[in-house]
C-alpha positions in Angstrom: 30.3 -77.8 66.4 28.5 -76.4 63.3 25.2 -78.0 62.5 25.3 -80.3 59.6 23.2 -79.2 56.6 21.0 -82.2 55.7 20.6 -81.2 52.1 24.3 -80.9 51.5 24.9 -84.2 53.3 22.4 -85.9 51.0 23.9 -84.4 47.9 27.5 -85.2 48.9 26.6 -88.8 50.0 25.0 -89.4 46.6 28.1 -88.1 44.8 30.2 -90.5 46.9 28.0 -93.5 46.0 28.1 -92.6 42.3 31.9 -92.2 42.5 32.3 -95.6 44.1 30.2 -97.2 41.3 32.2 -95.4 38.7 35.5 -96.5 40.4 34.3 -100.1 40.0 34.1 -99.6 36.3 37.3 -97.7 35.9 39.3 -100.3 37.8 38.9 -102.6 34.8 38.5 -100.0 32.0 40.7 -100.7 28.9 43.7 -98.5 28.6 42.5 -97.4 25.1 39.2 -96.1 26.5 41.0 -94.1 29.2 43.4 -92.6 26.6 40.6 -91.7 24.3 38.8 -89.9 27.1 41.9 -87.9 27.8 42.7 -86.9 24.2 39.1 -86.1 23.5 39.1 -83.9 26.6 42.2 -82.1 25.4 40.6 -81.5 22.0 37.6 -80.0 23.8 39.8 -77.8 25.9 41.5 -76.3 22.9 38.3 -75.9 21.0 36.6 -74.1 23.8 39.5 -72.1 25.0 37.7 -68.8 24.4 34.8 -69.8 26.7 37.3 -71.0 29.3 39.1 -67.7 29.3 35.8 -65.8 29.5 34.8 -67.7 32.6 38.3 -67.2 34.0 38.1 -63.5 33.4 34.9 -63.4 35.5 36.5 -65.3 38.3 39.5 -62.9 38.2 37.3 -59.8 38.5 35.4 -61.3 41.5 38.7 -62.4 43.1 40.2 -59.0 42.8 37.1 -57.5 44.4 37.7 -59.8 47.4 41.3 -58.7 47.7 43.0 -62.0 46.6 46.7 -62.1 47.1 49.1 -61.8 44.1 50.3 -65.4 44.6 46.7 -66.7 44.5 45.9 -64.5 41.6 48.8 -65.9 39.6 47.5 -69.4 40.3 44.0 -68.5 39.3 44.9 -66.7 36.0 44.7 -68.7 32.8 46.1 -67.7 29.4 46.1 -69.4 26.0 49.6 -70.9 26.7 48.4 -72.2 30.0 45.3 -73.8 28.5 47.5 -75.3 25.8 49.8 -76.6 28.5 46.8 -78.2 30.3 45.7 -79.9 27.1 49.2 -81.1 26.4 49.4 -82.4 29.9 46.3 -84.6 29.2 47.9 -85.9 26.1 51.2 -86.7 28.0 49.2 -88.6 30.6 47.4 -90.5 27.9 50.8 -91.4 26.4 52.2 -92.8 29.7 52.1 -96.5 30.5 48.9 -97.6 32.3 49.9 -98.4 35.9 46.9 -100.6 36.6 47.9 -104.2 36.7 51.6 -103.6 36.2 53.9 -105.9 38.1 56.1 -104.0 40.7 58.0 -107.1 41.8 57.8 -110.9 41.5 59.7 -113.7 43.1 59.5 -117.5 43.8 59.7 -119.0 47.2 61.6 -122.3 48.0 58.3 -124.1 48.3 57.4 -123.2 44.7 55.0 -120.4 45.3 55.2 -117.6 42.7 54.4 -114.2 44.3 53.8 -111.0 42.4 53.1 -107.5 43.7 50.7 -105.8 41.3 49.4 -102.2 41.1 45.7 -101.5 41.7 43.7 -98.3 41.9 43.1 -96.7 45.3 39.4 -96.2 44.5 37.8 -92.8 45.0 40.0 -89.7 45.5 38.7 -86.5 47.0 40.5 -83.4 45.8 40.0 -80.0 47.6 41.6 -77.0 46.0 41.7 -73.2 46.0 42.3 -70.8 43.1 44.0 -73.4 41.0 41.7 -74.3 38.0 44.4 -76.3 36.4 44.0 -78.8 39.3 40.6 -79.7 37.7 42.4 -81.0 34.6 45.4 -82.5 36.3 43.5 -84.3 39.0 40.8 -85.5 36.6 43.3 -86.9 34.1 45.6 -88.6 36.6 42.8 -90.2 38.5 41.2 -91.4 35.4 44.4 -92.9 33.9 45.2 -94.6 37.2 41.7 -96.2 37.3 40.3 -94.1 40.1 37.2 -91.9 40.4 37.5 -88.4 41.7 35.3 -85.9 43.5 36.7 -82.3 42.9 35.8 -79.5 45.2 37.3 -76.2 44.0 37.2 -72.9 45.8 34.8 -70.1 45.1 37.6 -68.1 43.5 37.9 -70.5 40.6 34.3 -71.8 40.4 33.4 -70.7 36.9 36.8 -71.7 35.4 36.8 -75.1 37.1 33.3 -75.7 35.8 34.4 -74.9 32.2 37.4 -77.3 32.4 35.2 -80.0 34.0 32.8 -79.7 31.1 35.7 -80.6 28.7 36.6 -83.7 30.9 33.0 -84.8 30.8 33.0 -84.6 27.0 36.1 -86.8 27.0 34.4 -89.4 29.2 31.3 -89.4 27.0 33.4 -89.9 23.8 35.1 -92.9 25.4 31.9 -94.4 26.8 33.1 -94.2 30.3 30.9 -93.2 33.3 30.5 -89.4 33.7 30.5 -89.9 37.4 34.2 -90.9 37.1 35.1 -87.1 37.4 32.6 -85.2 39.5 32.8 -81.5 40.5 31.0 -80.3 43.6 28.5 -77.7 42.6 28.3 -75.8 45.9 31.0 -73.5 47.4 29.5 -74.0 50.9 32.3 -75.1 53.2 30.0 -77.7 54.6 30.7 -79.8 51.5 34.4 -79.9 52.5 33.4 -81.2 55.9 31.4 -84.0 54.3 34.3 -85.0 52.1 36.7 -84.9 55.1 34.4 -87.3 56.9 34.7 -89.7 54.0 31.2 -89.6 52.5 30.0 -92.7 54.3 33.2 -94.6 53.5 33.2 -93.9 49.8 36.3 -91.7 49.7 39.6 -93.5 50.1 42.1 -90.6 50.0 41.9 -86.8 50.3 44.3 -84.5 48.5 44.2 -80.8 49.4 45.7 -78.2 47.1 45.8 -74.7 48.6 47.1 -72.4 51.3 48.2 -73.4 54.8 44.8 -72.7 56.3 43.1 -75.2 54.0 45.7 -77.9 54.4 45.8 -77.5 58.1 42.0 -77.9 58.3 42.2 -81.0 56.1 44.9 -82.6 58.1 43.1 -81.9 61.4 39.6 -83.0 60.4 40.1 -85.7 57.8 38.9 -89.2 58.7 40.6 -90.7 55.7 44.3 -90.8 54.6 45.6 -87.5 53.3 48.3 -86.8 50.6 49.5 -83.3 51.3 52.2 -80.8 52.3 51.4 -78.1 54.8 54.0 -75.6 53.6 56.6 -75.2 50.9 59.5 -73.7 52.8 62.2 -74.6 50.3 65.9 -73.8 50.5 68.8 -73.3 48.1 72.3 -73.8 49.5 75.3 -72.3 47.7 78.3 -74.4 48.7 81.9 -73.1 48.7 82.5 -75.2 45.5 79.6 -73.6 43.6 80.2 -72.0 40.3 79.2 -68.3 40.4 77.2 -68.0 37.1 75.3 -71.2 37.9 74.6 -69.9 41.4 73.1 -66.7 40.1 71.0 -68.3 37.4 69.7 -71.1 39.5 68.9 -69.0 42.5 67.1 -66.3 40.5 65.0 -68.9 38.8 64.3 -70.8 42.0 62.9 -67.7 43.6 61.5 -65.5 40.8 60.3 -67.8 38.0 56.9 -68.0 39.8 57.0 -66.8 43.4 53.6 -68.3 44.3 54.3 -72.0 43.6 55.1 -74.3 46.4 58.5 -75.1 44.9 59.8 -71.5 45.0 62.9 -71.1 47.2 62.1 -69.1 50.3 65.5 -69.1 52.0 69.0 -68.9 50.5 71.9 -70.4 52.5 75.4 -69.5 51.4 78.8 -70.9 52.6 80.9 -68.3 54.3 83.9 -69.0 52.1 82.2 -67.6 49.0 80.3 -64.7 50.6 82.9 -62.3 49.2 82.6 -63.6 45.6 79.1 -64.9 45.3 76.7 -63.1 47.7 76.6 -59.6 46.1 76.2 -60.8 42.5 73.4 -63.1 43.5 71.6 -60.5 45.6 72.1 -57.8 42.8 70.5 -60.2 40.3 67.5 -60.9 42.6 67.0 -57.2 43.4 67.1 -56.4 39.7 64.2 -58.7 39.3 62.2 -57.0 42.0 63.0 -59.3 44.9 63.1 -58.0 48.5 66.0 -59.4 50.5 66.0 -60.1 54.3 69.4 -61.1 55.5 71.1 -62.1 58.7 73.9 -60.0 60.3 76.6 -61.3 58.1 74.6 -60.5 54.9 73.6 -57.0 56.2 77.2 -56.3 57.1 78.2 -56.8 53.5 75.1 -55.3 51.9 73.7 -52.7 54.3 70.7 -51.9 52.0 69.0 -55.3 52.6 66.4 -55.8 55.3 67.1 -57.5 58.6 65.8 -61.0 58.9 63.9 -62.1 62.0 63.6 -65.6 63.3 60.1 -65.8 61.8 61.6 -65.2 58.3 63.4 -68.6 58.4 60.0 -70.4 58.9 57.9 -68.3 56.5 56.6 -69.4 53.1 56.4 -66.0 51.5 54.7 -66.9 48.2 55.9 -63.5 47.1 59.1 -61.8 45.8 60.8 -61.9 49.2 63.8 -64.0 50.1 65.6 -64.6 53.4 69.3 -65.1 53.2 71.7 -66.6 55.7 75.5 -67.2 55.8 76.4 -70.7 57.1 79.8 -72.2 58.2 79.5 -75.3 56.0 77.2 -77.8 54.5 76.6 -79.2 58.0 75.2 -76.0 59.2 73.0 -75.7 56.1 71.7 -79.2 56.7 71.0 -78.3 60.4 69.2 -75.1 59.4 67.0 -76.9 56.9 66.2 -79.7 59.4 65.1 -77.1 62.0 63.1 -74.7 59.8 62.2 -76.6 56.6 58.9 -78.3 55.7 60.4 -81.5 54.1 59.3 -80.3 50.7 62.2 -79.3 48.3 65.8 -78.3 48.8 68.7 -77.7 46.4 72.4 -77.6 46.6 74.6 -75.7 44.2 78.1 -77.4 44.3 80.9 -79.1 42.4 82.1 -81.0 45.4 80.6 -84.5 45.3 81.2 -85.1 49.0 79.1 -82.1 49.9 76.4 -83.2 47.5 76.3 -86.7 48.9 76.1 -85.5 52.4 73.3 -83.1 51.5 71.3 -85.8 49.7 71.9 -88.3 52.5 71.2 -86.3 55.6 68.2 -84.1 54.5 64.8 -85.8 54.9 62.8 -83.8 52.3 60.6 -85.2 49.6 62.7 -83.7 46.8 66.4 -82.9 46.7 68.2 -81.3 43.7 71.8 -80.8 42.7 72.7 -77.8 40.5 69.1 -77.3 39.5 66.2 -74.9 40.5 63.7 -75.9 43.2 61.0 -74.9 40.7 61.5 -78.4 39.1 59.4 -79.7 42.1 56.6 -80.6 39.8 55.1 -83.8 38.5 55.1 -82.6 34.9 58.9 -81.9 35.1 59.4 -85.3 36.6 57.8 -86.9 33.5 54.5 -87.7 35.3 52.4 -85.8 32.8 51.2 -83.6 35.7 50.5 -84.1 39.4 47.6 -84.2 41.7 49.7 -82.6 44.4 53.0 -82.9 46.3 53.1 -85.0 49.5 55.7 -84.6 52.2 54.5 -87.3 54.5 55.7 -90.9 54.9 53.1 -92.7 52.8 54.1 -94.5 49.6 53.1 -91.2 47.8 55.9 -88.7 48.5 57.0 -85.8 46.3 54.9 -85.3 43.2 51.8 -87.5 43.3 51.3 -89.0 39.8 49.9 -92.2 38.3 51.9 -94.7 40.2 51.4 -92.9 43.5 47.6 -93.0 43.0 47.8 -96.8 43.0 48.0 -99.2 45.9 49.0 -102.9 45.2 47.9 -106.4 45.9 49.8 -109.7 46.1 49.0 -112.4 43.6 50.3 -115.8 44.9 50.2 -118.8 42.5 50.9 -122.3 43.6 50.3 -125.9 42.6 48.8 -127.5 45.6 51.1 -126.2 48.4 49.9 -126.5 52.0 51.6 -124.9 55.0 53.2 -127.3 57.5 
């Protein structure tokens, strides 16, 4: 076991205590104040976009020198449109209803007791991420609006960019008169700081959310002493049913794989019904190859298109995060479901079909967080769901499953009102 750095432990414990104090203030903060903080942060982000891009450029240079992968480089890179999108995301979150105090359900018992289930903040959220500076904005905004404090620990690859974005969030908090400790960014890139967060910072962290590669998520899930909202891998599938329209199959599949190959919602395996192999397979493959995608197919695929690579068993369980797609011919929707159940990661799956019976079976029998019909798997995103953004995507069985937005960052309590009832 690695020795614990007492200085890092002291610093991190202090951050936890300050976050807990800030969470106590945020739990009761007026909606107007939270919204002002978000819109002011968005204004600061746009006003300082040149400085943010300059810091991002330094991070990119350093990352390339360390041999960062193309997928991580894509996640690290900011542009003016991406900064504008981050700022817009803050405004969209500000425009969403405040979840804190909202009534989820209410009912009356025969004895006259009125019972209501009401949303409450989780408390302090710890977010650990790699090469994704936009997580600083998304996580800071979502936790703030949901009444939670957050401790952010970004990777060394995005350190300068994350600091620049965090500075804008701090300006927003100051403008709204909210505690600056509501959104804290860990200053050190020492991995020991991650270990301290996973141990819960003396009970001050309520939930950990990892955003990064498989190695990071695996470490978090193995070592965390607090609940975790996460997905280990994004092995996503698109299934082309025998009832699928050809043009739609081409367009959706190409988008699902090639729009951004490094995102967790990118399709990694294409499954196609044997009855449409003769009409659909080659046009889909040709469109993918034209976009620069490498194809690895099973025997049936290779028999029809000899130029594709031969898929191995490992390909079916690989999250490529690159322009590579494994392709398999299946007998029917049942075999597609069985394949996904065996090799999938419970993240996101899509079916392209016009047959409502096939769609209903796909939706009913697959246990993944997100299922789509006639739409790209790249819609697996909190912003696309109308959440204004996401702090991550969870594939576990907690109340937070799929994109983790405002409501998922809340727990609940029961308010029971009576008029003197006693229990017999």
